[in-house]
VEXDREN-2710 file (C-alpha; in Angstrom, 1 decimal):
% VEXDREN-2710
k/r/px/py/pz
1/MET/25.4/5.9/-22.3
2/SER/25.5/9.5/-20.9
3/ASP/23.8/10.5/-17.7
4/GLY/21.1/12.3/-19.7
5/GLY/20.7/9.3/-22.0
6/TYR/20.3/6.9/-19.0
7/THR/17.8/9.2/-17.4
8/ARG/15.8/9.2/-20.6
9/ALA/16.0/5.4/-20.8
10/VAL/14.7/5.1/-17.2
11/GLU/11.9/7.6/-18.0
12/ALA/10.9/5.5/-21.1
13/VAL/10.9/2.3/-19.1
14/LEU/8.7/3.8/-16.4
15/PHE/6.4/5.5/-18.8
16/ALA/5.8/2.3/-20.8
17/ALA/5.4/0.0/-17.8
18/ALA/1.9/-1.5/-17.2
19/GLU/2.5/-1.6/-13.5
20/PRO/4.8/0.0/-10.9
21/LEU/8.4/-1.3/-11.1
22/ARG/11.0/-2.3/-8.6
23/GLU/14.5/-0.8/-9.1
24/HIS/15.9/-4.2/-10.3
25/ASP/13.2/-4.3/-12.9
26/ILE/14.0/-0.8/-14.1
27/ILE/17.7/-1.8/-14.4
28/ALA/16.8/-5.0/-16.3
29/HIS/15.2/-2.8/-19.0
30/ALA/17.2/0.4/-18.9
31/GLY/20.6/-1.2/-18.2
32/GLU/23.2/-0.3/-15.7
33/GLY/23.7/3.3/-14.6
34/ASP/23.3/5.7/-11.7
35/LEU/19.6/4.7/-11.1
36/ALA/19.3/6.8/-7.9
37/ALA/20.5/9.9/-9.7
38/ALA/18.2/9.3/-12.7
39/LEU/15.1/8.8/-10.4
40/ALA/16.0/11.9/-8.4
41/THR/16.3/13.9/-11.7
42/LEU/13.0/12.6/-13.0
43/GLN/11.3/13.4/-9.7
44/GLU/12.5/16.9/-9.8
45/GLN/11.7/17.4/-13.5
46/TYR/8.1/16.1/-13.0
47/SER/7.5/17.8/-9.7
48/GLU/5.6/20.7/-11.3
49/ARG/4.0/18.7/-14.2
50/GLY/0.7/17.0/-14.5
51/VAL/2.2/13.7/-13.4
52/HIS/4.7/12.9/-10.7
53/LEU/7.2/10.1/-10.3
54/VAL/6.6/8.4/-7.0
55/THR/7.6/5.3/-5.1
56/ARG/5.1/3.2/-3.2
57/GLY/6.0/0.0/-1.5
58/GLY/9.4/0.0/-3.2
59/ARG/7.9/0.3/-6.7
60/TRP/8.3/3.3/-9.0
61/HIS/5.5/4.7/-11.2
62/PHE/4.0/7.9/-12.6
63/GLU/0.8/9.1/-11.1
64/THR/-1.5/12.1/-11.6
65/ALA/-0.5/15.2/-9.7
66/PRO/-2.8/15.3/-6.6
67/ASP/-4.2/18.7/-7.5
68/LEU/-5.4/17.4/-10.9
69/ALA/-6.9/14.1/-9.7
70/PRO/-10.5/15.7/-9.6
71/LEU/-10.3/16.2/-13.3
72/LEU/-10.0/12.5/-13.9
73/ARG/-12.5/11.3/-11.3
74/ARG/-15.5/12.1/-13.3
75/THR/-14.5/9.8/-16.1
76/ARG/-13.1/7.0/-13.9
77/GLU/-15.4/4.2/-12.8
78/GLU/-15.8/4.4/-9.0
79/PRO/-14.8/1.1/-7.3
80/ARG/-17.2/-0.8/-5.1
81/ARG/-16.9/0.3/-1.5
82/LEU/-15.8/-2.3/1.0
83/GLY/-18.2/-3.4/3.6
84/ARG/-17.5/-3.1/7.3
85/ALA/-16.3/-6.6/7.7
86/ALA/-13.9/-6.3/4.8
87/THR/-12.6/-2.9/6.1
88/GLU/-12.1/-4.3/9.6
89/THR/-10.3/-7.4/8.2
90/LEU/-8.1/-5.3/5.9
91/SER/-7.1/-3.0/8.8
92/ILE/-6.3/-6.0/11.1
93/ILE/-4.1/-7.6/8.4
94/ALA/-2.3/-4.3/7.7
95/TYR/-1.5/-3.6/11.3
96/HIS/-0.7/-7.2/12.4
97/GLU/0.6/-9.0/9.4
98/PRO/1.3/-11.7/8.9
99/VAL/-1.8/-12.8/10.6
100/SER/-4.0/-16.0/10.5
101/ARG/-7.8/-16.1/10.1
102/ALA/-8.2/-17.2/13.7
103/GLU/-6.2/-14.2/14.9
104/ILE/-8.3/-11.9/12.7
105/GLU/-11.4/-13.4/14.3
106/ALA/-10.0/-13.0/17.8
107/ILE/-9.3/-9.3/17.2
108/ARG/-12.7/-8.7/15.6
109/GLY/-14.6/-10.8/18.1
110/VAL/-16.7/-12.4/15.3
111/GLN/-16.2/-15.1/12.7
112/THR/-14.7/-13.9/9.4
113/SER/-16.3/-15.4/6.3
114/LYS/-14.1/-16.8/3.6
115/GLY/-15.8/-14.4/1.2
116/THR/-14.4/-11.4/3.1
117/LEU/-10.9/-12.6/2.5
118/ASP/-11.7/-13.5/-1.1
119/VAL/-12.9/-10.0/-1.8
120/LEU/-9.7/-8.5/-0.4
121/MET/-7.5/-11.0/-2.4
122/GLU/-9.5/-10.2/-5.6
123/ALA/-8.9/-6.5/-5.0
124/GLY/-5.2/-7.4/-4.9
125/TRP/-4.7/-5.9/-1.4
126/VAL/-4.2/-9.1/0.5
127/ARG/-2.2/-12.2/-0.3
128/PRO/-1.4/-15.5/1.4
129/ALA/1.9/-15.1/3.2
130/GLY/2.9/-18.7/4.1
131/ARG/1.8/-20.9/7.0
132/ARG/2.5/-20.5/10.7
133/GLU/4.6/-23.3/12.3
134/GLY/2.3/-24.9/14.8
135/PRO/-0.8/-27.1/15.2
136/GLY/-2.8/-27.1/11.9
137/ARG/-0.2/-24.8/10.2
138/PRO/-2.8/-22.0/9.6
139/LEU/-2.5/-19.9/6.5
140/LEU/-1.2/-16.4/7.1
141/TYR/-2.3/-13.2/5.3
142/ALA/-0.4/-10.0/4.5
143/THR/-1.0/-6.9/2.5
144/THR/0.5/-6.4/-1.0
145/ALA/2.3/-3.6/-2.9
146/ASP/-1.0/-2.8/-4.6
147/PHE/-2.5/-2.1/-1.1
148/LEU/0.3/0.4/-0.5
149/THR/-0.1/2.0/-3.9
150/HIS/-3.9/2.2/-3.6
151/PHE/-3.7/3.9/-0.2
152/GLY/-0.8/6.1/-1.1
153/LEU/1.6/4.6/1.3
154/ALA/5.4/4.2/0.8
155/SER/5.4/1.4/3.4
156/ARG/3.4/0.0/6.3
157/ARG/5.2/2.3/8.6
158/ASP/3.2/5.1/7.0
159/LEU/-0.1/3.7/8.4
160/PRO/-1.6/6.1/10.9
161/GLY/-0.8/5.5/14.5
162/ILE/-3.3/5.5/17.4
163/ASP/-2.7/9.2/18.1
164/ASP/-3.4/10.0/14.4
165/LEU/-6.6/8.0/14.5
166/ARG/-7.8/9.7/17.7
167/ALA/-7.0/13.2/16.2
168/ALA/-9.1/12.3/13.1
169/GLY/-12.0/11.3/15.4
170/LEU/-11.9/7.7/14.3
171/LEU/-11.3/6.3/17.8
172/ASP/-14.1/7.5/19.9
173/PRO/-13.8/5.5/23.1
174/MET/-17.0/3.7/24.2
175/PRO/-18.1/4.2/27.8
176/GLY/-16.3/1.8/30.0
177/LEU/-13.7/1.0/27.3
178/GLN/-10.1/1.8/28.1
179/LEU/-7.5/1.8/25.4
180/VAL/-4.3/0.2/26.4
181/SER/-1.1/2.0/25.6
182/ASP/1.9/0.2/24.3
183/GLY/4.0/2.1/26.9
184/GLU/5.9/4.3/24.4
185/ASP/4.1/7.5/25.5
186/ASP/4.6/6.8/29.2
END
């Protein structure tokens, strides 16, 4: 198959896919070829179009160009907003994964209901990630590829750091509260 033919095959596979695909899944459908070159070609070809080819969490898919997203929002059903407990729990899991329920509760300072974790798992953003070796073998939780896709992250490394959160005004220190540095800025 020519380079152009392989690129077309990769494009067809991605276009028809019901969910984002890992590279090995694309190869399973399109066959062997220079996948990196085909993906780069498609990204360039779609860069000025109404959809873009992107990778999130190691999975490739087409998504609406950011400047056109408002056109689609008025017809799309708005998802239910997460409550404070679910938002805090999701943040803790994202920044500390894999993490047990007891660790989540220790960080939050309050008990976490099973329903909070159920909501996050039903949304497809959190998954069980095994069990910790130790007393009671507690269940561990981690984020999913759907979490990365939903929040527009290529990987967990793209989560905002403490300086980003401060700059956005999301970390207003409380009187008497001192944030502890990890020593990297010193």
